C-alpha positions in Angstrom: -1.9 -4.0 25.3 -2.1 -3.3 21.5 -3.0 -0.1 20.0 -6.4 -0.4 18.6 -6.4 0.1 14.7 -9.5 2.3 13.7 -10.4 1.1 10.1 -12.9 2.6 7.3 -14.9 0.5 4.9 -16.1 1.5 1.4 -17.9 -1.1 -0.6 -21.0 -0.6 -2.8 -22.4 -3.8 -1.5 -24.1 -3.3 1.3 -24.1 -6.8 2.2 -20.3 -7.2 1.7 -19.6 -4.1 3.8 -21.6 -5.5 6.8 -20.3 -9.0 6.5 -16.7 -7.2 6.3 -17.4 -5.1 9.2 -18.5 -8.1 11.2 -15.4 -9.9 10.5 -13.1 -7.4 11.4 -15.0 -7.0 14.4 -13.8 -10.4 15.6 -10.7 -8.9 16.2 -10.2 -7.3 19.7 -7.3 -4.9 18.0 -9.4 -3.6 15.3 -12.3 -1.2 15.5 -14.8 -0.3 12.3 -15.2 3.7 13.0 -16.9 4.2 9.4 -18.5 2.2 6.7 -20.1 3.3 3.4 -21.8 2.0 0.4 -21.5 5.3 -1.3 -18.3 6.9 -2.8 -19.4 10.3 -2.5 -20.4 9.9 1.3 -16.9 8.2 1.9 -14.9 11.0 0.3 -17.0 13.6 2.3 -16.2 11.8 5.6 -12.8 11.9 4.9 -12.5 15.6 3.9 -14.7 16.6 7.2 -13.3 13.9 9.8 -11.2 15.4 12.3 -9.7 12.1 12.8 -8.8 10.0 9.8 -9.0 6.2 10.2 -5.6 4.5 10.3 -6.5 2.1 7.6 -9.0 2.0 4.5 -10.4 -0.8 2.7 -11.8 0.3 -0.7 -13.3 -1.5 -3.5 -12.5 -0.8 -7.1 -15.7 -1.8 -9.0 -18.5 0.5 -7.7 -21.0 3.3 -8.7 -21.6 6.1 -9.0 -17.8 6.6 -8.5 -15.2 4.0 -9.0 -12.8 3.0 -6.5 -10.0 4.5 -9.0 -11.8 8.0 -9.0 -11.9 7.8 -5.3 -8.1 7.0 -5.1 -7.6 9.8 -7.6 -9.5 12.4 -5.3 -7.6 11.3 -2.3 -4.3 11.5 -3.9 -5.3 15.2 -5.2 -6.5 16.3 -1.8 -3.5 14.8 -0.1 -5.3 12.9 2.3 -3.1 11.1 4.4 -4.6 7.7 4.6 -3.2 4.2 4.4 -5.2 2.1 1.9 -5.7 -1.7 1.0 -7.7 -2.0 -2.2 -10.0 -5.3 -1.6 -11.4 -6.0 -4.9 -12.9 -8.6 -7.5 -11.0 -6.7 -10.1 -7.6 -8.3 -9.3 -5.6 -8.4 -12.1 -2.2 -7.0 -13.7 -4.0 -4.1 -15.3 -5.4 -2.9 -12.1 -2.1 -3.6 -10.6 -0.6 -0.8 -12.5 -3.2 1.7 -11.2 -2.2 0.5 -7.7 1.6 1.4 -8.2 0.4 4.8 -9.5 -1.5 5.6 -6.3 1.0 3.7 -3.9 -1.7 1.5 -2.4 -0.2 -0.5 0.4 -2.0 -3.7 -0.2 -3.9 -4.8 -3.1 -5.8 -8.1 -2.2 -8.7 -10.2 -3.9 -12.2 -10.4 -2.0 -11.8 -14.0 -1.6 -8.7 -13.3 0.7 -9.1 -15.3 3.8 -9.5 -13.8 7.5 -6.1 -14.3 8.6 -4.2 -12.8 5.5 -6.6 -9.9 5.7 -5.7 -9.3 9.2 -2.1 -9.8 8.9 -2.3 -7.3 5.6 -4.3 -4.5 8.1 -1.7 -5.0 10.6 1.4 -4.5 8.2 -0.4 -1.5 6.5 -1.1 -0.2 10.0 2.8 0.0 10.5 3.4 1.8 7.2 4.7 -1.5 5.3 3.8 -2.7 2.0 1.8 -5.9 2.3 2.3 -8.7 -0.5 1.7 -12.2 -1.0 2.3 -15.1 -3.7 -0.3 -13.6 -5.6 0.9 -10.2 -5.7 4.3 -11.4 -7.3 2.5 -13.6 -9.9 0.8 -10.1 -10.7 4.2 -8.5 -11.1 5.3 -11.2 -13.0 2.5 -10.6 -15.5 2.6 -6.9 -15.3 6.2 -6.9 -16.4 5.3 -9.5 -19.4 2.2 -7.5 -20.8 1.5 -4.3 -22.1 0.2 -3.5 -18.8 3.8 -2.5 -17.9 3.5 0.6 -20.4 1.4 1.8 -17.3 4.5 2.1 -15.0 4.8 5.9 -14.2 8.4 5.2 -13.1 10.1 3.8 -16.0 12.4 6.6 -17.2 13.7 7.7 -13.7 17.2 7.3 -13.0 18.7 7.1 -9.6 22.3 7.7 -8.7 24.2 4.9 -6.9 24.1 6.5 -3.7 20.1 7.1 -4.1 19.7 3.5 -5.1 21.8 2.3 -1.9 19.6 4.7 0.4 16.5 3.5 -1.2 17.5 -0.3 -0.8 18.0 0.7 3.0 14.4 2.2 3.3 13.0 -1.1 1.8 14.8 -3.1 4.7 12.9 -0.8 7.0 16.5 0.9 8.3 15.8 4.1 10.4 17.6 7.3 9.1 20.7 6.9 11.8 20.8 3.3 11.0 21.1 4.1 7.3 24.0 6.7 7.9 25.8 4.2 9.9 25.9 1.5 7.3 26.5 4.0 4.4 29.1 5.9 6.6 27.3 9.2 5.6 25.8 11.9 8.2 21.9 11.7 8.9 21.5 15.1 7.0 22.8 13.6 4.0 20.3 10.4 4.4 17.5 12.9 4.5 18.9 14.7 1.2 19.0 11.8 -0.6 15.4 10.6 0.6 14.0 13.9 -0.2 15.5 13.6 -3.8 14.4 10.3 -4.2 10.8 11.1 -3.4 10.9 14.1 -5.8 12.2 12.1 -8.5 9.3 9.1 -7.9 6.9 12.0 -7.1 5.5 10.3 -4.1 4.7 11.4 -0.7 5.7 8.4 1.9 7.8 5.5 2.3 5.2 3.1 0.7 5.8 5.1 -2.7 9.4 4.5 -2.6 9.1 0.7 -1.8 6.5 0.3 -4.5 8.9 1.9 -6.9 11.8 -0.3 -5.9 9.7 -3.7 -6.2 8.2 -2.6 -9.4 11.5 -1.7 -11.2 13.5 -4.6 -9.8 15.7 -2.9 -7.4 14.4 -4.8 -4.3 12.5 -8.3 -3.7 9.9 -8.1 -1.0 9.9 -11.4 0.9 6.8 -13.1 1.2 5.2 -14.9 4.4 6.0 -18.5 2.6 9.5 -17.3 1.4 10.6 -16.6 5.0 9.1 -19.9 6.3 11.4 -21.6 3.8 14.4 -20.1 4.5 16.7 -22.0 6.4 15.1 -25.3 5.0 17.3 -28.1 3.6 
């Protein structure tokens, strides 16, 4: 039996929240444990909850507090939460902020049910979800002034740190990385800590996003995986 994924929803559009909750409820592996149309109430819930949701779906365009303000508060309070931003503000400028806050997935509100469910599953398993539209945003991000929002543009990694980072992006365990690079587990952990310190992130998601946005790693999308091996 699959583990039930507990989900929290935040969007100041009450009808959208109710509709999204109903949609998510059609999946037997998902459970909406909290939903709110008020960002302030959502923050209070996170601060006071004894058990945080596994995944939170948050909008950006809200009042009286924007989604970016909510993300900033979550970051400042070091609330351990896997976040999917589901918003109509789907553009390369906003993608820059998604980088800053190490968001696990950034999706437009017109995302279909299957893709949304896949994103929730992947984010729950501590992965970064990326589709073809995200790839287009990355290309636009690099070719526009919005790339100046990249908080990691001047960070230098050593060759060994780069190798460890790529292994992390490929979801290798610490022991597997040690075996592949012929180093000790303790050395891998040391490199991991140094990478996180340089980047200023607190988790694997931050490292993966850093690698993607700096052209160090290409995350294979679902369609690309399906096309591999075709003549």
